[in-house]
C-alpha positions as CSV (number, residue, x, y, z in Angstrom):
1,M,19.2,-65.5,123.8
2,V,17.7,-62.4,122.1
3,K,16.1,-59.2,123.3
4,E,12.4,-59.6,124.4
5,T,11.5,-56.7,122.1
6,V,12.8,-58.6,119.0
7,K,10.9,-61.9,119.6
8,H,7.5,-60.6,118.4
9,L,8.5,-58.1,115.7
10,N,6.9,-58.0,112.3
11,P,9.9,-57.3,110.1
12,Y,9.8,-55.3,106.9
13,V,9.3,-57.8,104.1
14,P,10.7,-56.6,100.7
15,E,9.2,-57.7,97.5
16,L,10.6,-60.6,95.4
17,T,12.9,-59.5,92.6
18,L,11.3,-58.9,89.2
19,S,12.9,-62.0,87.8
20,E,11.5,-64.1,90.6
21,L,8.0,-62.6,90.3
22,K,8.0,-63.1,86.5
23,K,9.0,-66.8,86.9
24,Q,6.5,-67.3,89.7
25,H,3.6,-65.9,87.6
26,G,4.8,-67.0,84.2
27,L,5.1,-63.5,82.9
28,A,7.3,-62.4,80.0
29,K,7.2,-58.7,81.1
30,L,6.7,-57.1,84.5
31,V,6.8,-53.4,85.3
32,R,7.2,-52.6,89.0
33,L,5.0,-49.7,90.1
34,S,4.9,-50.8,93.7
35,A,8.2,-49.6,95.3
36,N,8.1,-45.8,94.5
37,E,11.3,-46.2,92.5
38,N,12.2,-43.5,90.0
39,A,10.9,-44.8,86.7
40,F,13.1,-42.4,84.8
41,G,16.4,-43.7,86.0
42,T,19.2,-41.5,87.1
43,S,21.4,-38.8,85.6
44,P,23.9,-39.9,82.9
45,E,26.5,-38.0,84.9
46,V,26.4,-40.9,87.4
47,T,27.6,-43.4,84.8
48,D,30.4,-41.0,83.6
49,A,31.6,-40.4,87.2
50,L,31.7,-44.1,88.0
51,D,33.5,-45.0,84.8
52,K,36.2,-42.5,85.6
53,W,36.8,-44.1,89.0
54,H,37.9,-47.5,87.4
55,F,37.8,-49.1,90.8
56,A,41.4,-48.0,91.3
57,S,40.8,-47.4,95.0
58,A,38.6,-50.4,95.8
59,N,41.2,-51.8,98.2
60,L,41.0,-48.6,100.4
61,Y,38.5,-47.6,102.9
62,P,36.1,-44.8,101.8
63,D,36.1,-41.2,103.1
64,S,34.3,-41.7,106.4
65,N,33.0,-38.1,106.3
66,A,31.9,-38.1,102.7
67,E,33.4,-34.7,102.4
68,Q,32.7,-34.0,98.7
69,L,29.1,-34.9,99.0
70,R,28.7,-33.1,102.3
71,S,30.2,-29.9,100.8
72,N,27.8,-30.0,97.8
73,I,24.7,-30.5,99.9
74,A,25.6,-27.9,102.5
75,T,26.3,-25.3,99.8
76,H,23.1,-26.1,97.9
77,F,20.8,-25.9,101.0
78,N,22.8,-23.1,102.8
79,I,23.3,-25.2,105.9
80,S,26.4,-26.0,107.9
81,P,28.4,-29.1,106.7
82,D,28.5,-30.1,110.4
83,S,24.7,-30.4,110.4
84,L,24.8,-33.4,108.0
85,I,25.1,-37.1,108.8
86,F,25.0,-39.8,106.1
87,G,23.7,-43.3,106.2
88,N,23.4,-46.5,104.2
89,G,20.0,-45.4,103.1
90,L,17.5,-43.7,105.4
91,D,17.0,-47.1,107.0
92,E,20.3,-46.7,108.9
93,I,19.5,-43.1,109.9
94,I,16.2,-44.2,111.3
95,E,17.9,-47.0,113.2
96,L,20.6,-44.6,114.5
97,L,18.0,-42.1,115.8
98,C,16.1,-44.9,117.7
99,R,19.3,-46.3,119.1
100,V,20.6,-43.0,120.4
101,I,17.3,-41.5,121.7
102,L,15.1,-44.4,122.9
103,E,15.1,-46.5,126.0
104,P,12.6,-49.2,127.1
105,G,9.4,-47.6,128.3
106,D,9.7,-44.4,126.2
107,E,6.8,-43.4,124.0
108,V,6.9,-42.8,120.3
109,I,4.1,-41.1,118.4
110,D,3.7,-42.6,114.9
111,P,0.9,-41.8,112.3
112,A,-1.5,-44.7,112.1
113,L,-0.7,-45.2,108.4
114,T,2.9,-44.4,107.5
115,F,6.3,-45.9,106.7
116,S,6.6,-49.1,108.7
117,E,10.3,-48.8,109.7
118,Y,9.7,-46.0,112.2
119,R,7.6,-48.4,114.3
120,L,10.0,-51.4,113.7
121,H,13.1,-49.7,115.0
122,S,11.3,-48.0,117.8
123,E,10.0,-51.3,119.0
124,I,13.4,-52.9,118.9
125,E,14.6,-50.3,121.5
126,G,11.6,-51.2,123.7
127,A,9.5,-48.1,123.1
128,T,5.8,-48.0,123.3
129,I,4.1,-46.9,120.0
130,K,1.2,-44.5,120.2
131,P,-0.5,-44.4,116.8
132,A,-2.0,-41.0,115.7
133,P,-5.0,-41.3,113.4
134,L,-4.9,-39.6,110.1
135,D,-7.8,-37.2,109.2
136,K,-10.5,-38.2,106.7
137,A,-8.5,-36.7,103.8
138,G,-5.4,-38.9,104.6
139,F,-3.4,-36.1,106.2
140,I,-1.3,-36.5,109.4
141,S,-3.3,-34.6,112.0
142,L,-0.9,-32.7,114.2
143,A,-3.8,-31.9,116.5
144,A,-4.2,-35.6,117.0
145,V,-0.5,-36.0,117.6
146,S,-0.5,-33.2,120.2
147,R,-3.2,-35.0,122.2
148,L,-1.0,-38.1,122.5
149,V,2.0,-36.2,123.9
150,T,3.0,-37.1,127.5
151,D,6.1,-36.6,129.7
152,R,7.3,-40.0,128.3
153,T,7.2,-39.0,124.6
154,K,10.6,-39.1,123.1
155,I,10.2,-39.2,119.3
156,I,7.4,-38.0,116.9
157,W,7.7,-39.4,113.4
158,L,6.3,-37.3,110.5
159,C,6.7,-38.6,107.0
160,N,6.1,-35.5,104.8
161,P,4.8,-36.2,102.1
162,N,3.4,-39.2,103.9
163,N,3.9,-42.7,102.6
164,P,1.5,-44.2,101.5
165,T,-1.1,-41.4,101.5
166,G,1.2,-38.9,99.7
167,T,-0.3,-36.0,101.7
168,L,1.8,-33.0,102.6
169,I,1.8,-30.8,105.7
170,E,2.8,-27.2,105.0
171,P,6.0,-25.9,106.7
172,A,4.2,-23.2,108.6
173,V,1.9,-25.8,110.2
174,I,5.0,-27.8,111.3
175,E,6.7,-24.7,112.6
176,T,3.7,-23.8,114.8
177,F,3.6,-27.4,116.0
178,L,7.3,-27.2,117.0
179,N,6.7,-23.9,118.8
180,N,4.1,-25.5,121.0
181,L,6.0,-28.8,121.7
182,P,8.4,-29.5,124.7
183,T,12.0,-29.1,123.4
184,E,13.0,-32.5,124.8
185,I,10.9,-34.3,122.3
186,T,12.6,-35.0,119.0
187,V,10.5,-34.5,115.9
188,V,11.7,-36.4,112.8
189,V,10.4,-35.1,109.5
190,D,11.1,-37.6,106.7
191,E,11.2,-35.7,103.4
192,A,12.1,-38.7,101.2
193,Y,9.4,-37.5,98.6
194,I,9.6,-33.8,99.1
195,D,11.2,-33.2,95.7
196,F,7.9,-34.2,94.0
197,S,5.9,-31.5,95.8
198,E,4.8,-28.6,93.6
199,N,5.6,-26.3,96.4
200,G,9.2,-25.3,96.1
201,H,9.3,-24.2,99.7
202,A,7.7,-27.3,101.2
203,S,10.8,-28.4,103.1
204,V,11.4,-27.7,106.8
205,M,15.1,-28.1,106.5
206,A,15.8,-24.4,107.2
207,L,13.9,-24.8,110.6
208,T,16.8,-27.1,111.8
209,K,18.7,-23.8,112.5
210,Q,15.9,-22.7,114.8
211,F,14.8,-25.9,116.5
212,N,17.4,-28.2,118.1
213,N,14.8,-30.9,118.5
214,L,14.1,-31.1,114.7
215,V,15.6,-33.7,112.4
216,V,15.0,-33.7,108.7
217,L,15.6,-36.8,106.6
218,R,16.4,-36.9,102.8
219,T,17.3,-39.7,100.4
220,F,18.8,-40.2,97.0
221,S,16.5,-43.2,96.4
222,K,13.6,-41.3,94.9
223,A,14.0,-38.2,92.7
224,Y,17.7,-38.9,92.2
225,G,17.1,-42.5,91.1
226,L,19.8,-44.1,93.2
227,A,17.7,-46.6,95.2
228,N,20.3,-49.3,94.6
229,F,23.2,-47.2,96.0
230,R,21.6,-46.7,99.5
231,V,22.4,-43.1,100.3
232,G,20.4,-41.1,102.8
233,F,21.2,-38.2,105.1
234,A,19.8,-36.3,108.0
235,V,20.0,-32.6,109.0
236,C,20.0,-31.7,112.6
237,S,21.8,-29.6,115.3
238,E,24.0,-30.2,118.3
239,P,23.9,-31.9,120.7
240,L,22.0,-34.6,118.9
241,M,24.4,-34.6,115.9
242,G,27.4,-35.4,118.1
243,Y,25.6,-38.4,119.6
244,L,24.6,-39.7,116.2
245,Q,28.1,-39.4,114.9
246,A,29.5,-41.2,117.9
247,V,27.2,-44.2,117.2
248,R,27.4,-44.2,113.4
249,L,29.6,-46.9,111.8
250,P,32.7,-45.2,110.5
251,Y,32.6,-46.4,106.9
252,N,28.9,-46.7,106.3
253,L,28.9,-45.0,102.9
254,S,31.1,-46.5,100.2
255,T,33.2,-44.4,97.8
256,F,31.1,-45.9,95.0
257,A,27.9,-44.6,96.6
258,E,29.4,-41.2,97.3
259,I,30.6,-40.8,93.8
260,A,27.2,-41.7,92.4
261,A,25.3,-39.4,94.8
262,T,27.6,-36.5,94.2
263,A,27.2,-36.8,90.4
264,A,23.5,-37.1,90.7
265,F,23.2,-34.2,93.1
266,R,25.2,-31.9,90.8
267,D,22.8,-32.6,87.9
268,Q,19.8,-30.7,89.2
269,T,18.6,-30.2,85.6
270,F,17.9,-34.0,85.4
271,V,16.1,-33.9,88.8
272,E,14.0,-31.0,87.7
273,Q,13.0,-32.6,84.5
274,T,12.1,-35.9,86.3
275,V,10.0,-34.0,88.9
276,E,8.2,-32.1,86.2
277,T,7.3,-35.2,84.3
278,V,6.2,-37.0,87.5
279,I,4.0,-34.1,88.5
280,N,2.4,-33.9,85.0
281,E,1.7,-37.7,85.1
282,R,0.4,-37.5,88.6
283,K,-2.2,-34.9,87.5
284,K,-3.2,-37.3,84.7
285,W,-3.7,-40.0,87.2
286,E,-5.8,-37.8,89.4
287,H,-8.0,-36.9,86.4
288,F,-8.4,-40.5,85.5
289,L,-9.4,-41.6,89.0
290,M,-11.9,-38.8,89.2
291,E,-13.4,-39.8,85.9
292,I,-13.7,-43.4,86.8
293,G,-15.0,-42.7,90.3
294,L,-12.2,-44.2,92.4
295,P,-11.4,-42.1,95.5
296,F,-7.8,-41.1,96.2
297,Y,-5.7,-39.0,98.5
298,D,-4.2,-35.7,97.4
299,S,-0.6,-36.7,96.6
300,A,2.6,-34.6,96.7
301,A,4.8,-37.7,96.0
302,N,5.6,-39.9,93.1
303,F,2.7,-42.3,93.8
304,I,-1.1,-42.3,94.2
305,F,-3.0,-44.1,96.9
306,F,-6.5,-44.9,95.7
307,Q,-9.5,-46.8,97.0
308,V,-11.0,-49.7,95.1
309,N,-14.6,-48.9,96.0
310,R,-16.1,-51.3,93.5
311,G,-15.2,-55.0,93.5
312,N,-12.2,-56.3,95.4
313,A,-8.8,-54.6,95.7
314,D,-7.1,-58.0,95.7
315,D,-8.8,-58.9,92.5
316,L,-7.7,-55.7,90.8
317,Y,-4.2,-56.2,92.1
318,N,-4.1,-59.7,90.5
319,E,-5.6,-58.4,87.3
320,L,-2.8,-55.9,86.9
321,L,-0.2,-58.4,87.9
322,Q,-1.3,-60.9,85.4
323,N,-1.0,-58.2,82.7
324,G,2.5,-57.3,83.7
325,Y,2.1,-54.5,86.2
326,L,2.9,-54.7,89.9
327,V,1.3,-52.2,92.3
328,R,1.3,-52.2,96.1
329,N,-1.4,-54.0,98.0
330,G,-2.0,-54.7,101.7
331,L,-1.3,-51.2,103.1
332,K,-4.9,-50.5,103.9
333,P,-7.9,-52.8,103.2
334,G,-9.5,-51.9,99.9
335,W,-6.7,-49.5,98.8
336,L,-3.9,-49.8,96.3
337,R,-0.8,-47.6,95.8
338,V,0.6,-47.1,92.3
339,T,4.0,-45.5,91.6
340,I,3.9,-42.9,88.9
341,G,5.6,-44.6,85.9
342,K,6.5,-43.7,82.4
343,P,3.6,-42.2,80.4
344,A,3.0,-45.4,78.3
345,D,2.9,-47.6,81.4
346,N,0.6,-45.2,83.2
347,L,-1.8,-45.3,80.3
348,A,-1.6,-49.1,80.1
349,V,-2.4,-49.5,83.8
350,Q,-5.3,-47.0,83.6
351,A,-6.7,-48.9,80.6
352,L,-6.6,-52.1,82.6
353,I,-8.2,-50.5,85.6
354,A,-11.0,-49.0,83.4
355,G,-11.6,-52.3,81.7
356,W,-11.8,-54.1,85.1
357,C,-14.2,-51.5,86.5
358,H,-16.4,-51.6,83.5
359,S,-16.6,-55.4,83.7
360,L,-18.3,-55.0,87.1
361,D,-21.1,-52.7,85.7
């Protein structure tokens, strides 16, 4: 009745809504710092642009090519408009890549701790997953990845900065890796969190002009604050782009979403201010965790992944939840991931963690 590869899948399980969680735990207030959402919202230009639309064209199909958004992105990044493909969030792009490239028996190399959807969609297509261990500092080890490459390897997934560790591989390292890799292997670099890196040249998007087997993913869900609109895009070259476009659903990006993404993208000042605030708050988190003695990975994203090396991570998770703050648990035993929130919320969570740790002394 269904594909064998689907019968034993572990699907991505989203969190309950905030209203459901508040009702479940009897909370008057709950701040979600578990989904890496942009705590600072989105550009006011988005509201203005959507208000001007007035839903006058709601009865018409959207622009299948998202030409306005395509033009803005291509100009900003100095890439060809034809090198862009848009999706209903990066989820659809990840699914498309797996559908186009993978066949049963192919091998996929996936970091041992990373975004779960790479594995999910690879398994749906019948691929074998070969997990590459991270190094002790939480970085994706390209040396470990290289050792796993065989003549059956089809896709290598690199989340950069990596989720949930937040660690970043420098572009020069990725370029060297690509130079030593068979060209028939597709390397997908997911840069969903790249805006939050302090290195303004951390992206490998420019390398797509040099390597036909490189795909770079970007999203409007993080720095641009448009998670609800589901807009993602990929940058790559022919012939892969042609195959992806052939398989893509023709109207996968609504006009509503394109208008919002275009307005958000044009307001780079808002993005820069948001990123600056996140980086400053991230540094405060790092200082706090060092002071209190909780190990953490060096993050270039809008979250921090830290180890609860005293007491129990589940207990700390519940302590924060009962006090109105939801963080991410269950990604690695003994570790929690906290999204960088507004300054007042960051201070409140840090005070709760400090109080909980001191209670154990």
